[in-house]
Structure formats: structure tokens, C-alpha cells
C-alpha positions as CSV (number, residue, x, y, z in Angstrom):
1,X,12.4,16.1,-26.3
2,X,10.5,16.2,-23.0
3,X,7.2,15.8,-24.9
4,X,8.5,12.7,-26.6
5,X,9.6,11.1,-23.3
6,X,6.3,12.0,-21.7
7,X,4.4,10.5,-24.6
8,X,6.4,7.3,-24.5
9,X,6.0,7.0,-20.7
10,X,2.2,7.6,-20.9
11,X,1.9,5.1,-23.7
12,X,3.7,2.5,-21.6
13,X,1.6,3.1,-18.6
14,X,-1.6,2.8,-20.6
15,X,-0.3,-0.4,-22.1
16,X,0.3,-1.8,-18.6
17,X,-3.3,-0.8,-17.7
18,X,-4.6,-2.6,-20.8
19,X,-2.6,-5.7,-19.8
20,X,-4.1,-5.5,-16.4
21,X,-7.6,-5.5,-17.9
22,X,-6.7,-8.4,-20.1
23,X,-5.1,-10.3,-17.2
24,X,-8.3,-10.0,-15.2
25,X,-10.8,-10.5,-18.0
26,X,-9.5,-13.6,-19.7
27,X,-9.7,-16.1,-16.8
28,X,-12.8,-14.6,-15.1
29,X,-14.8,-13.1,-18.1
30,X,-15.7,-10.2,-15.8
31,X,-14.5,-6.7,-16.5
32,X,-12.7,-5.2,-13.6
33,X,-13.6,-1.5,-14.1
34,X,-12.3,-0.6,-10.6
35,X,-8.8,-1.0,-12.0
36,X,-9.2,2.3,-13.9
37,X,-10.4,4.0,-10.7
38,X,-7.5,2.7,-8.7
39,X,-5.2,3.8,-11.5
40,X,-6.6,7.3,-11.3
41,X,-6.5,7.4,-7.5
42,X,-2.9,6.3,-7.0
43,X,-1.2,9.5,-8.1
44,X,-3.4,11.5,-5.7
45,X,-2.5,9.2,-2.9
46,X,1.2,9.6,-3.8
47,X,0.8,13.4,-3.8
48,X,-0.9,13.4,-0.4
49,X,1.8,11.2,1.1
50,X,4.4,13.6,-0.3
51,X,2.6,16.5,1.2
52,X,2.7,14.8,4.6
53,X,6.5,14.8,4.1
54,X,6.8,11.0,4.1
55,X,10.0,9.7,2.5
56,X,9.6,8.9,-1.2
57,X,10.3,5.1,-1.0
58,X,7.9,4.8,1.9
59,X,5.2,6.8,0.2
60,X,5.6,4.7,-3.0
61,X,5.3,1.5,-0.9
62,X,2.2,3.0,0.9
63,X,0.6,3.9,-2.5
64,X,1.2,0.4,-3.8
65,X,-0.2,-1.2,-0.7
66,X,-3.3,1.0,-0.7
67,X,-3.8,0.1,-4.4
68,X,-3.5,-3.6,-3.7
69,X,-5.8,-3.4,-0.7
70,X,-8.5,-1.4,-2.6
71,X,-8.2,-4.0,-5.5
72,X,-8.7,-6.8,-3.0
73,X,-11.7,-5.1,-1.5
74,X,-13.3,-4.6,-4.9
75,X,-12.6,-8.2,-5.7
76,X,-14.2,-9.5,-2.5
77,X,-17.3,-7.3,-2.5
78,X,-17.9,-6.9,-6.2
79,X,-17.0,-10.2,-7.8
80,X,-17.9,-12.5,-5.0
81,X,-21.3,-13.2,-6.5
82,X,-19.9,-13.9,-10.0
83,X,-17.5,-16.7,-9.2
84,X,-18.6,-20.0,-10.6
85,X,-21.5,-18.6,-12.6
86,X,-22.0,-19.2,-16.3
87,X,-22.3,-16.3,-18.6
88,X,-25.7,-14.9,-19.2
89,X,-25.9,-15.9,-22.8
90,X,-24.1,-19.1,-23.6
91,X,-25.0,-19.9,-27.2
92,X,-23.2,-23.2,-27.3
93,X,-25.5,-24.7,-24.7
94,X,-28.6,-23.0,-25.9
95,X,-31.2,-25.3,-27.3
96,X,-33.7,-24.0,-29.8
């Protein structure tokens, strides 16, 4: 039974990650690969906050705020150059 519950929860979390990729990619047409890194880093942050004996609700809030801050930093420094640019290969405008 525990394996079934773990599988369902892992599938739901991966589905949310896929939705996050879609939510970023569709309007910007830029893949935000850092989302996977932030997704992988968050459990380690939570574990470290727990080792420091911070209360669970506070450590969850800290983990979420660290994830949001990292995401914003990646957005600012990585995608700053790509805003407003056209795609590299735009076949509709290409004249032969």
C-alpha cells in the first residue's frame, strides 16, 4: 500500500513539474531548465532547515521562499537577454 501511495505522490509531483515547464515555455518560448534544478534542491534545503531544528512550518516557508528567490534570480540573469527577441528560425517570415 505504501508503494502505491508513494507512486501516486511522485507522479503528481512530476506532473506539477511538467505543468511548470509548460507554464513558462508557452508564453516565452524559452525552456526554463533551472526549474528542475530548483526542484532537486528544495528537498535538500528542507532537510538542512530541519537539521537546524527550525520549526516545520517555518522551514517549509523558508524552502519555498528560497525556491522563489532562486527562480527570480535565474529569470533575471539568464532570460534577460531573450525578452523581446524573435526565434532563431522563423519559417513564416523567411523569404527564399
